[in-house]
N, CA, C and O atoms as a CHARMM CRD file, in Angstrom:
* protein
*
  316
    1    1 MET  N      0.76500  -1.12300  -0.01700 PROA 1      0.00000
    2    1 MET  CA    -0.05600  -0.09500  -0.00900 PROA 1      0.00000
    3    1 MET  C      0.80900   1.19100  -0.05000 PROA 1      0.00000
    4    1 MET  O      1.63700   1.33100   0.85100 PROA 1      0.00000
    5    2 LEU  N      0.70500   2.09000  -0.95200 PROA 2      0.00000
    6    2 LEU  CA     1.30400   3.41300  -0.86400 PROA 2      0.00000
    7    2 LEU  C      0.49600   4.43800  -0.18100 PROA 2      0.00000
    8    2 LEU  O     -0.70000   4.53600  -0.45400 PROA 2      0.00000
    9    3 ALA  N      1.01700   5.16100   0.63000 PROA 3      0.00000
   10    3 ALA  CA     0.16100   6.01800   1.33100 PROA 3      0.00000
   11    3 ALA  C      1.00500   7.46700   1.63200 PROA 3      0.00000
   12    3 ALA  O      2.18400   7.44800   1.98900 PROA 3      0.00000
   13    4 ALA  N      0.38700   8.47500   1.47700 PROA 4      0.00000
   14    4 ALA  CA     0.90700   9.90600   1.88300 PROA 4      0.00000
   15    4 ALA  C      0.03900  10.65000   2.71400 PROA 4      0.00000
   16    4 ALA  O     -1.10400  10.90900   2.33900 PROA 4      0.00000
   17    5 ARG  N      0.50100  11.03500   3.86600 PROA 5      0.00000
   18    5 ARG  CA    -0.10800  11.95600   4.79200 PROA 5      0.00000
   19    5 ARG  C     -0.27500  13.33900   4.31100 PROA 5      0.00000
   20    5 ARG  O      0.70100  13.90400   3.81600 PROA 5      0.00000
   21    6 PRO  N     -1.49000  13.98900   4.40900 PROA 6      0.00000
   22    6 PRO  CA    -1.60100  15.36300   3.91700 PROA 6      0.00000
   23    6 PRO  C     -0.66000  16.26500   4.77700 PROA 6      0.00000
   24    6 PRO  O     -0.25400  15.92700   5.88900 PROA 6      0.00000
   25    7 MET  N     -0.34400  17.47600   4.14600 PROA 7      0.00000
   26    7 MET  CA     0.39400  18.49500   4.73600 PROA 7      0.00000
   27    7 MET  C     -0.41400  18.96600   6.14100 PROA 7      0.00000
   28    7 MET  O     -1.64400  18.91700   6.11500 PROA 7      0.00000
   29    8 ARG  N      0.15000  19.34400   7.15700 PROA 8      0.00000
   30    8 ARG  CA    -0.59200  19.59400   8.38100 PROA 8      0.00000
   31    8 ARG  C     -1.27900  20.94700   8.34300 PROA 8      0.00000
   32    8 ARG  O     -1.55200  21.54200   9.38600 PROA 8      0.00000
   33    9 GLN  N     -1.58700  21.48300   7.02000 PROA 9      0.00000
   34    9 GLN  CA    -2.35300  22.78000   7.11400 PROA 9      0.00000
   35    9 GLN  C     -3.81000  22.46300   6.79500 PROA 9      0.00000
   36    9 GLN  O     -4.06500  21.44400   6.15300 PROA 9      0.00000
   37   10 GLY  N     -4.75900  23.26100   7.20000 PROA 10     0.00000
   38   10 GLY  CA    -5.92600  23.19800   6.98300 PROA 10     0.00000
   39   10 GLY  C     -6.65900  22.15300   7.86100 PROA 10     0.00000
   40   10 GLY  O     -6.11800  21.54600   8.78600 PROA 10     0.00000
   41   11 PRO  N     -8.14200  21.98700   7.41500 PROA 11     0.00000
   42   11 PRO  CA    -8.89900  20.91900   8.28000 PROA 11     0.00000
   43   11 PRO  C     -8.52500  19.53300   7.64600 PROA 11     0.00000
   44   11 PRO  O     -8.22300  19.35400   6.46600 PROA 11     0.00000
   45   12 ARG  N     -8.59700  18.59100   8.62400 PROA 12     0.00000
   46   12 ARG  CA    -8.34800  17.20100   8.32100 PROA 12     0.00000
   47   12 ARG  C     -9.63200  16.42400   8.70700 PROA 12     0.00000
   48   12 ARG  O    -10.37600  16.83100   9.60000 PROA 12     0.00000
   49   13 GLY  N     -9.86900  15.27600   7.99300 PROA 13     0.00000
   50   13 GLY  CA   -10.92200  14.44700   8.32600 PROA 13     0.00000
   51   13 GLY  C    -10.63100  13.53700   9.60700 PROA 13     0.00000
   52   13 GLY  O     -9.45800  13.27200   9.86900 PROA 13     0.00000
   53   14 GLU  N    -11.56500  13.09700  10.33700 PROA 14     0.00000
   54   14 GLU  CA   -11.26700  12.23900  11.40500 PROA 14     0.00000
   55   14 GLU  C    -12.04400  11.06900  11.36700 PROA 14     0.00000
   56   14 GLU  O    -13.10800  11.17400  10.75700 PROA 14     0.00000
   57   15 GLU  N    -11.75800   9.90300  11.90400 PROA 15     0.00000
   58   15 GLU  CA   -12.43800   8.76500  12.03700 PROA 15     0.00000
   59   15 GLU  C    -12.15300   8.10700  13.37700 PROA 15     0.00000
   60   15 GLU  O    -11.11400   7.48600  13.60100 PROA 15     0.00000
   61   16 LYS  N    -13.14200   8.27800  14.25900 PROA 16     0.00000
   62   16 LYS  CA   -12.84800   7.86200  15.68500 PROA 16     0.00000
   63   16 LYS  C    -11.30000   8.37000  16.18700 PROA 16     0.00000
   64   16 LYS  O    -10.52400   7.59200  16.74400 PROA 16     0.00000
   65   17 GLY  N    -11.01900   9.59100  15.94500 PROA 17     0.00000
   66   17 GLY  CA    -9.90900  10.22400  16.47100 PROA 17     0.00000
   67   17 GLY  C     -8.68200   9.87200  15.58100 PROA 17     0.00000
   68   17 GLY  O     -7.54100  10.13600  15.96300 PROA 17     0.00000
   69   18 GLN  N     -8.88700   9.38600  14.61400 PROA 18     0.00000
   70   18 GLN  CA    -7.55400   8.85400  13.66500 PROA 18     0.00000
   71   18 GLN  C     -7.60100   9.91600  12.59600 PROA 18     0.00000
   72   18 GLN  O     -8.68300  10.33900  12.19000 PROA 18     0.00000
   73   19 ALA  N     -6.44300  10.35700  12.13100 PROA 19     0.00000
   74   19 ALA  CA    -6.23400  11.29500  11.08800 PROA 19     0.00000
   75   19 ALA  C     -6.57500  10.74000   9.77400 PROA 19     0.00000
   76   19 ALA  O     -6.15100   9.60400   9.56300 PROA 19     0.00000
   77   20 MET  N     -7.24300  11.29800   8.86300 PROA 20     0.00000
   78   20 MET  CA    -7.48900  10.56600   7.55300 PROA 20     0.00000
   79   20 MET  C     -6.55600  11.12000   6.46100 PROA 20     0.00000
   80   20 MET  O     -6.12700  12.27400   6.48100 PROA 20     0.00000
   81   21 PHE  N     -6.28100  10.23500   5.53000 PROA 21     0.00000
   82   21 PHE  CA    -5.40000  10.76200   4.62600 PROA 21     0.00000
   83   21 PHE  C     -5.57600   9.90800   3.35100 PROA 21     0.00000
   84   21 PHE  O     -6.02300   8.76800   3.47500 PROA 21     0.00000
   85   22 LYS  N     -5.22100  10.43500   2.02500 PROA 22     0.00000
   86   22 LYS  CA    -5.38400   9.71900   0.81800 PROA 22     0.00000
   87   22 LYS  C     -4.35300   8.68200   0.67500 PROA 22     0.00000
   88   22 LYS  O     -3.19000   8.84600   1.04500 PROA 22     0.00000
   89   23 ALA  N     -4.81200   7.59300   0.12000 PROA 23     0.00000
   90   23 ALA  CA    -3.99000   6.32200  -0.05600 PROA 23     0.00000
   91   23 ALA  C     -4.04900   5.63700  -1.39400 PROA 23     0.00000
   92   23 ALA  O     -5.18000   5.25200  -1.69000 PROA 23     0.00000
   93   24 LEU  N     -3.15700   5.40500  -2.22200 PROA 24     0.00000
   94   24 LEU  CA    -3.36600   4.44600  -3.33800 PROA 24     0.00000
   95   24 LEU  C     -3.46100   3.11400  -2.89300 PROA 24     0.00000
   96   24 LEU  O     -2.48800   2.55200  -2.39200 PROA 24     0.00000
   97   25 ILE  N     -4.63200   2.51900  -3.04400 PROA 25     0.00000
   98   25 ILE  CA    -4.91700   1.20400  -2.79500 PROA 25     0.00000
   99   25 ILE  C     -4.92700   0.31600  -3.93700 PROA 25     0.00000
  100   25 ILE  O     -5.59100   0.60400  -4.93200 PROA 25     0.00000
  101   26 ILE  N     -4.16300  -0.86200  -3.86000 PROA 26     0.00000
  102   26 ILE  CA    -4.06700  -1.76900  -4.92200 PROA 26     0.00000
  103   26 ILE  C     -4.47100  -3.08000  -4.35300 PROA 26     0.00000
  104   26 ILE  O     -3.99700  -3.52200  -3.30700 PROA 26     0.00000
  105   27 ASP  N     -5.43100  -3.73500  -5.13200 PROA 27     0.00000
  106   27 ASP  CA    -6.10400  -4.98500  -4.42500 PROA 27     0.00000
  107   27 ASP  C     -6.28500  -6.06500  -5.62400 PROA 27     0.00000
  108   27 ASP  O     -6.54300  -5.73900  -6.78300 PROA 27     0.00000
  109   28 LYS  N     -6.11100  -7.39300  -5.17500 PROA 28     0.00000
  110   28 LYS  CA    -6.33200  -8.44100  -6.09000 PROA 28     0.00000
  111   28 LYS  C     -7.43100  -9.32600  -5.82900 PROA 28     0.00000
  112   28 LYS  O     -7.58600  -9.91000  -4.75700 PROA 28     0.00000
  113   29 ALA  N     -8.22700  -9.42200  -6.86800 PROA 29     0.00000
  114   29 ALA  CA    -9.42100 -10.17300  -6.75400 PROA 29     0.00000
  115   29 ALA  C     -9.20000 -11.81600  -6.76400 PROA 29     0.00000
  116   29 ALA  O     -8.07700 -12.25500  -7.01100 PROA 29     0.00000
  117   30 GLN  N    -10.12700 -12.56600  -6.53300 PROA 30     0.00000
  118   30 GLN  CA   -10.03800 -13.94900  -6.48600 PROA 30     0.00000
  119   30 GLN  C     -9.69300 -14.51200  -7.78900 PROA 30     0.00000
  120   30 GLN  O     -9.04200 -15.55200  -7.88900 PROA 30     0.00000
  121   31 ASP  N    -10.16900 -13.76200  -8.90500 PROA 31     0.00000
  122   31 ASP  CA    -9.91900 -14.17000 -10.21100 PROA 31     0.00000
  123   31 ASP  C     -8.57000 -13.87400 -10.80100 PROA 31     0.00000
  124   31 ASP  O     -8.20700 -14.28400 -11.90400 PROA 31     0.00000
  125   32 GLY  N     -7.76100 -13.03500  -9.88100 PROA 32     0.00000
  126   32 GLY  CA    -6.54000 -12.66400 -10.19100 PROA 32     0.00000
  127   32 GLY  C     -6.42800 -11.12200 -10.78300 PROA 32     0.00000
  128   32 GLY  O     -5.37000 -10.53600 -11.01400 PROA 32     0.00000
  129   33 SER  N     -7.69500 -10.62800 -10.96600 PROA 33     0.00000
  130   33 SER  CA    -7.52300  -9.18400 -11.67100 PROA 33     0.00000
  131   33 SER  C     -7.04400  -8.14100 -10.61300 PROA 33     0.00000
  132   33 SER  O     -7.28400  -8.30800  -9.41700 PROA 33     0.00000
  133   34 ILE  N     -6.37400  -7.08000 -11.07800 PROA 34     0.00000
  134   34 ILE  CA    -5.81200  -6.07000 -10.05000 PROA 34     0.00000
  135   34 ILE  C     -6.63000  -4.84800 -10.23500 PROA 34     0.00000
  136   34 ILE  O     -6.87600  -4.45900 -11.37600 PROA 34     0.00000
  137   35 THR  N     -7.07900  -4.19700  -9.16100 PROA 35     0.00000
  138   35 THR  CA    -7.73100  -3.06400  -9.23800 PROA 35     0.00000
  139   35 THR  C     -6.97600  -2.07600  -8.36100 PROA 35     0.00000
  140   35 THR  O     -6.32600  -2.40400  -7.36900 PROA 35     0.00000
  141   36 GLN  N     -7.13800  -0.69500  -8.87100 PROA 36     0.00000
  142   36 GLN  CA    -6.39900   0.53600  -8.09400 PROA 36     0.00000
  143   36 GLN  C     -7.46900   1.34700  -7.82800 PROA 36     0.00000
  144   36 GLN  O     -8.44700   1.36300  -8.57600 PROA 36     0.00000
  145   37 SER  N     -7.37800   2.10700  -6.72000 PROA 37     0.00000
  146   37 SER  CA    -8.30600   3.17800  -6.23000 PROA 37     0.00000
  147   37 SER  C     -7.45900   4.09900  -5.39700 PROA 37     0.00000
  148   37 SER  O     -6.43000   3.70200  -4.85000 PROA 37     0.00000
  149   38 ILE  N     -7.96500   5.51400  -5.29300 PROA 38     0.00000
  150   38 ILE  CA    -7.30800   6.41600  -4.47500 PROA 38     0.00000
  151   38 ILE  C     -8.33700   6.51400  -3.33600 PROA 38     0.00000
  152   38 ILE  O     -9.45600   6.95000  -3.60400 PROA 38     0.00000
  153   39 GLU  N     -8.05800   6.16600  -2.18200 PROA 39     0.00000
  154   39 GLU  CA    -9.18900   6.33700  -1.05500 PROA 39     0.00000
  155   39 GLU  C     -8.80100   7.18000   0.02700 PROA 39     0.00000
  156   39 GLU  O     -7.60000   7.41500   0.15800 PROA 39     0.00000
  157   40 GLN  N     -9.63800   7.68300   0.83600 PROA 40     0.00000
  158   40 GLN  CA    -9.45400   8.41400   2.08800 PROA 40     0.00000
  159   40 GLN  C     -9.41800   7.37500   3.24600 PROA 40     0.00000
  160   40 GLN  O    -10.49700   6.86000   3.53900 PROA 40     0.00000
  161   41 ILE  N     -8.40700   7.03600   3.87700 PROA 41     0.00000
  162   41 ILE  CA    -8.40800   5.97900   4.81500 PROA 41     0.00000
  163   41 ILE  C     -7.79100   6.54600   6.16500 PROA 41     0.00000
  164   41 ILE  O     -7.13000   7.58000   6.25900 PROA 41     0.00000
  165   42 ALA  N     -8.14300   5.64300   7.23000 PROA 42     0.00000
  166   42 ALA  CA    -7.59200   6.20000   8.64000 PROA 42     0.00000
  167   42 ALA  C     -6.22200   5.52700   8.83400 PROA 42     0.00000
  168   42 ALA  O     -5.87300   4.54300   8.18100 PROA 42     0.00000
  169   43 GLU  N     -5.50800   6.09300   9.72700 PROA 43     0.00000
  170   43 GLU  CA    -4.17000   5.33100  10.14500 PROA 43     0.00000
  171   43 GLU  C     -4.37000   3.91700  10.70000 PROA 43     0.00000
  172   43 GLU  O     -3.48000   3.07900  10.55300 PROA 43     0.00000
  173   44 ASN  N     -5.61900   3.60200  11.39200 PROA 44     0.00000
  174   44 ASN  CA    -5.73000   2.37500  11.85800 PROA 44     0.00000
  175   44 ASN  C     -5.97500   1.27600  10.74200 PROA 44     0.00000
  176   44 ASN  O     -6.00000   0.07300  11.00100 PROA 44     0.00000
  177   45 ARG  N     -6.12900   1.74000   9.63600 PROA 45     0.00000
  178   45 ARG  CA    -6.35500   0.68100   8.56800 PROA 45     0.00000
  179   45 ARG  C     -4.85000   0.17900   7.90800 PROA 45     0.00000
  180   45 ARG  O     -4.75000  -0.66900   7.02100 PROA 45     0.00000
  181   46 LEU  N     -3.78400   0.85300   8.50600 PROA 46     0.00000
  182   46 LEU  CA    -2.42100   0.49200   7.91500 PROA 46     0.00000
  183   46 LEU  C     -2.20200  -0.90500   8.56300 PROA 46     0.00000
  184   46 LEU  O     -2.75500  -1.12000   9.64200 PROA 46     0.00000
  185   47 PRO  N     -1.44500  -1.85900   7.99500 PROA 47     0.00000
  186   47 PRO  CA    -0.81700  -3.04800   8.53000 PROA 47     0.00000
  187   47 PRO  C      0.15100  -2.74700   9.72700 PROA 47     0.00000
  188   47 PRO  O      0.89200  -1.76400   9.69400 PROA 47     0.00000
  189   48 GLU  N      0.12800  -3.54100  10.69200 PROA 48     0.00000
  190   48 GLU  CA     1.20000  -3.40900  11.70900 PROA 48     0.00000
  191   48 GLU  C      2.53000  -3.23900  11.28600 PROA 48     0.00000
  192   48 GLU  O      2.88800  -4.04200  10.42400 PROA 48     0.00000
  193   49 GLY  N      3.45500  -2.31500  11.70300 PROA 49     0.00000
  194   49 GLY  CA     4.77600  -2.12200  11.37500 PROA 49     0.00000
  195   49 GLY  C      4.79000  -1.24000  10.14700 PROA 49     0.00000
  196   49 GLY  O      5.93100  -1.07600   9.71400 PROA 49     0.00000
  197   50 ASP  N      3.93100  -0.68800   9.53300 PROA 50     0.00000
  198   50 ASP  CA     4.00400   0.39200   8.55700 PROA 50     0.00000
  199   50 ASP  C      4.63100   1.63400   9.17100 PROA 50     0.00000
  200   50 ASP  O      4.59600   1.91100  10.37000 PROA 50     0.00000
  201   51 VAL  N      5.21200   2.35400   8.20400 PROA 51     0.00000
  202   51 VAL  CA     5.76000   3.72100   8.69900 PROA 51     0.00000
  203   51 VAL  C      5.05200   4.84400   8.04700 PROA 51     0.00000
  204   51 VAL  O      4.81600   4.75300   6.84300 PROA 51     0.00000
  205   52 LEU  N      4.67600   5.92800   8.72900 PROA 52     0.00000
  206   52 LEU  CA     4.08300   7.13300   8.19500 PROA 52     0.00000
  207   52 LEU  C      5.06600   7.99200   8.00300 PROA 52     0.00000
  208   52 LEU  O      5.93400   8.21300   8.84900 PROA 52     0.00000
  209   53 VAL  N      4.99200   8.65600   6.64100 PROA 53     0.00000
  210   53 VAL  CA     6.06300   9.82700   6.28200 PROA 53     0.00000
  211   53 VAL  C      5.16400  11.06800   5.91500 PROA 53     0.00000
  212   53 VAL  O      4.21700  10.94000   5.13900 PROA 53     0.00000
  213   54 ASP  N      5.45800  12.15700   6.44100 PROA 54     0.00000
  214   54 ASP  CA     4.78000  13.44300   6.23400 PROA 54     0.00000
  215   54 ASP  C      5.29900  13.90000   4.77900 PROA 54     0.00000
  216   54 ASP  O      6.48300  14.19400   4.61000 PROA 54     0.00000
  217   55 VAL  N      4.47000  13.93900   3.86700 PROA 55     0.00000
  218   55 VAL  CA     4.93200  14.14700   2.39300 PROA 55     0.00000
  219   55 VAL  C      4.26500  15.46200   1.89800 PROA 55     0.00000
  220   55 VAL  O      3.05200  15.62400   2.02900 PROA 55     0.00000
  221   56 ALA  N      5.09700  16.43400   1.30900 PROA 56     0.00000
  222   56 ALA  CA     4.57700  17.64300   0.65900 PROA 56     0.00000
  223   56 ALA  C      4.27700  17.40600  -0.65500 PROA 56     0.00000
  224   56 ALA  O      3.22500  17.87000  -1.09400 PROA 56     0.00000
  225   57 PHE  N      5.12000  16.66700  -1.48300 PROA 57     0.00000
  226   57 PHE  CA     4.92200  16.42400  -2.80200 PROA 57     0.00000
  227   57 PHE  C      5.33500  14.95700  -3.22600 PROA 57     0.00000
  228   57 PHE  O      6.20100  14.36900  -2.57600 PROA 57     0.00000
  229   58 SER  N      4.74400  14.38500  -4.27000 PROA 58     0.00000
  230   58 SER  CA     5.04800  13.10700  -4.45200 PROA 58     0.00000
  231   58 SER  C      4.69800  12.76300  -6.02100 PROA 58     0.00000
  232   58 SER  O      3.83400  13.32600  -6.69300 PROA 58     0.00000
  233   59 THR  N      5.56700  11.71500  -6.44000 PROA 59     0.00000
  234   59 THR  CA     5.22600  11.26300  -7.81300 PROA 59     0.00000
  235   59 THR  C      5.25000   9.75400  -7.99800 PROA 59     0.00000
  236   59 THR  O      5.71200   9.08700  -7.07300 PROA 59     0.00000
  237   60 LEU  N      4.84600   9.20100  -8.98700 PROA 60     0.00000
  238   60 LEU  CA     4.96000   7.65700  -9.05300 PROA 60     0.00000
  239   60 LEU  C      6.06200   7.33400  -9.96500 PROA 60     0.00000
  240   60 LEU  O      6.20800   7.95900 -11.01600 PROA 60     0.00000
  241   61 ASN  N      6.94700   6.25500  -9.55800 PROA 61     0.00000
  242   61 ASN  CA     8.01400   5.89900 -10.34600 PROA 61     0.00000
  243   61 ASN  C      7.82700   4.61300 -11.05500 PROA 61     0.00000
  244   61 ASN  O      6.73100   4.06600 -10.93000 PROA 61     0.00000
  245   62 TYR  N      8.77800   4.02900 -11.81500 PROA 62     0.00000
  246   62 TYR  CA     8.64500   2.81600 -12.45300 PROA 62     0.00000
  247   62 TYR  C      8.16500   1.65600 -11.76200 PROA 62     0.00000
  248   62 TYR  O      7.33400   0.92000 -12.29500 PROA 62     0.00000
  249   63 LYS  N      8.66000   1.41900 -10.52400 PROA 63     0.00000
  250   63 LYS  CA     8.32700   0.48600  -9.77100 PROA 63     0.00000
  251   63 LYS  C      6.86200   0.63700  -9.26300 PROA 63     0.00000
  252   63 LYS  O      6.17400  -0.36800  -9.08800 PROA 63     0.00000
  253   64 ASP  N      6.43200   1.76300  -9.04900 PROA 64     0.00000
  254   64 ASP  CA     5.08300   1.92800  -8.60800 PROA 64     0.00000
  255   64 ASP  C      4.14200   1.74600  -9.66600 PROA 64     0.00000
  256   64 ASP  O      2.97900   1.45700  -9.38500 PROA 64     0.00000
  257   65 GLY  N      4.57400   1.90400 -11.05800 PROA 65     0.00000
  258   65 GLY  CA     3.70300   1.55700 -12.23500 PROA 65     0.00000
  259   65 GLY  C      3.69300   0.06400 -12.26000 PROA 65     0.00000
  260   65 GLY  O      2.61100  -0.44200 -12.55700 PROA 65     0.00000
  261   66 LEU  N      4.70800  -0.75200 -12.00000 PROA 66     0.00000
  262   66 LEU  CA     4.66300  -2.05700 -12.03300 PROA 66     0.00000
  263   66 LEU  C      3.69900  -2.72200 -10.87000 PROA 66     0.00000
  264   66 LEU  O      3.14900  -3.81100 -11.03100 PROA 66     0.00000
  265   67 CYS  N      3.58300  -2.00300  -9.80000 PROA 67     0.00000
  266   67 CYS  CA     2.55700  -2.34900  -8.79600 PROA 67     0.00000
  267   67 CYS  C      1.25300  -2.17800  -9.12800 PROA 67     0.00000
  268   67 CYS  O      0.39500  -2.92000  -8.64900 PROA 67     0.00000
  269   68 LEU  N      0.95100  -1.18500  -9.98400 PROA 68     0.00000
  270   68 LEU  CA    -0.49100  -0.83200 -10.32100 PROA 68     0.00000
  271   68 LEU  C     -0.85900  -1.77400 -11.48600 PROA 68     0.00000
  272   68 LEU  O     -2.02200  -1.85200 -11.87900 PROA 68     0.00000
  273   69 THR  N      0.16200  -2.50000 -12.04200 PROA 69     0.00000
  274   69 THR  CA    -0.35300  -3.49000 -13.19900 PROA 69     0.00000
  275   69 THR  C     -0.36200  -4.80800 -12.68800 PROA 69     0.00000
  276   69 THR  O     -0.92000  -5.72100 -13.29600 PROA 69     0.00000
  277   70 GLY  N      0.28000  -4.98200 -11.49800 PROA 70     0.00000
  278   70 GLY  CA     0.43800  -6.39100 -10.87000 PROA 70     0.00000
  279   70 GLY  C      1.75400  -7.02800 -11.53000 PROA 70     0.00000
  280   70 GLY  O      1.99600  -8.21600 -11.31800 PROA 70     0.00000
  281   71 GLY  N      2.49400  -6.35500 -12.22200 PROA 71     0.00000
  282   71 GLY  CA     3.70100  -6.90900 -12.84600 PROA 71     0.00000
  283   71 GLY  C      4.84100  -6.78700 -11.73700 PROA 71     0.00000
  284   71 GLY  O      4.83000  -6.06900 -10.73700 PROA 71     0.00000
  285   72 GLY  N      5.92400  -7.75900 -12.21100 PROA 72     0.00000
  286   72 GLY  CA     7.21300  -7.49400 -11.45900 PROA 72     0.00000
  287   72 GLY  C      7.02700  -8.28600 -10.20100 PROA 72     0.00000
  288   72 GLY  O      8.07800  -8.40300  -9.57000 PROA 72     0.00000
  289   73 GLY  N      6.01200  -8.84500  -9.67700 PROA 73     0.00000
  290   73 GLY  CA     5.95100  -9.48600  -8.35500 PROA 73     0.00000
  291   73 GLY  C      6.41700  -8.64500  -7.23000 PROA 73     0.00000
  292   73 GLY  O      7.05400  -9.19000  -6.32800 PROA 73     0.00000
  293   74 LEU  N      6.17800  -7.41900  -7.18500 PROA 74     0.00000
  294   74 LEU  CA     6.70900  -6.48800  -6.09600 PROA 74     0.00000
  295   74 LEU  C      5.58100  -6.39100  -4.93500 PROA 74     0.00000
  296   74 LEU  O      5.89500  -5.92500  -3.84000 PROA 74     0.00000
  297   75 VAL  N      4.43700  -6.78000  -5.16100 PROA 75     0.00000
  298   75 VAL  CA     3.36800  -6.68100  -4.07500 PROA 75     0.00000
  299   75 VAL  C      3.33600  -8.03600  -3.49500 PROA 75     0.00000
  300   75 VAL  O      3.10000  -9.01700  -4.20100 PROA 75     0.00000
  301   76 ARG  N      3.59700  -8.12900  -2.06500 PROA 76     0.00000
  302   76 ARG  CA     3.63300  -9.41100  -1.45500 PROA 76     0.00000
  303   76 ARG  C      2.25000  -9.76900  -0.87900 PROA 76     0.00000
  304   76 ARG  O      1.77800 -10.90100  -0.98700 PROA 76     0.00000
  305   77 THR  N      1.63200  -8.76100  -0.27000 PROA 77     0.00000
  306   77 THR  CA     0.25300  -8.97700   0.33900 PROA 77     0.00000
  307   77 THR  C     -0.71400  -7.78500  -0.26500 PROA 77     0.00000
  308   77 THR  O     -0.34500  -6.65200  -0.57500 PROA 77     0.00000
  309   78 TYR  N     -1.85400  -8.25200  -0.34000 PROA 78     0.00000
  310   78 TYR  CA    -2.88200  -7.18400  -0.75900 PROA 78     0.00000
  311   78 TYR  C     -3.85800  -7.05100   0.49900 PROA 78     0.00000
  312   78 TYR  O     -4.04400  -7.94100   1.32900 PROA 78     0.00000
  313   79 PRO  N     -4.38400  -5.92700   0.49700 PROA 79     0.00000
  314   79 PRO  CA    -5.53200  -5.58000   1.68600 PROA 79     0.00000
  315   79 PRO  C     -6.53600  -6.60500   1.63800 PROA 79     0.00000
  316   79 PRO  O     -7.48900  -6.57200   2.41600 PROA 79     0.00000
């Protein structure tokens, strides 16, 4: 899961006291098809051991593109 926290300016959404942020969610269905979406999620949805980074600007690189298409065997687990 690729995730970026919003800058600490302006109003932020809250879910039971959790800060909300946009995340690129990549999922794999039973039939093997890969879906992608940008979702507003809470920190408590992140798997144990993940690290949050405060990001001002971001882009996608080659390996991010491979993850989006399901290629390269880079994604080990799906949500």
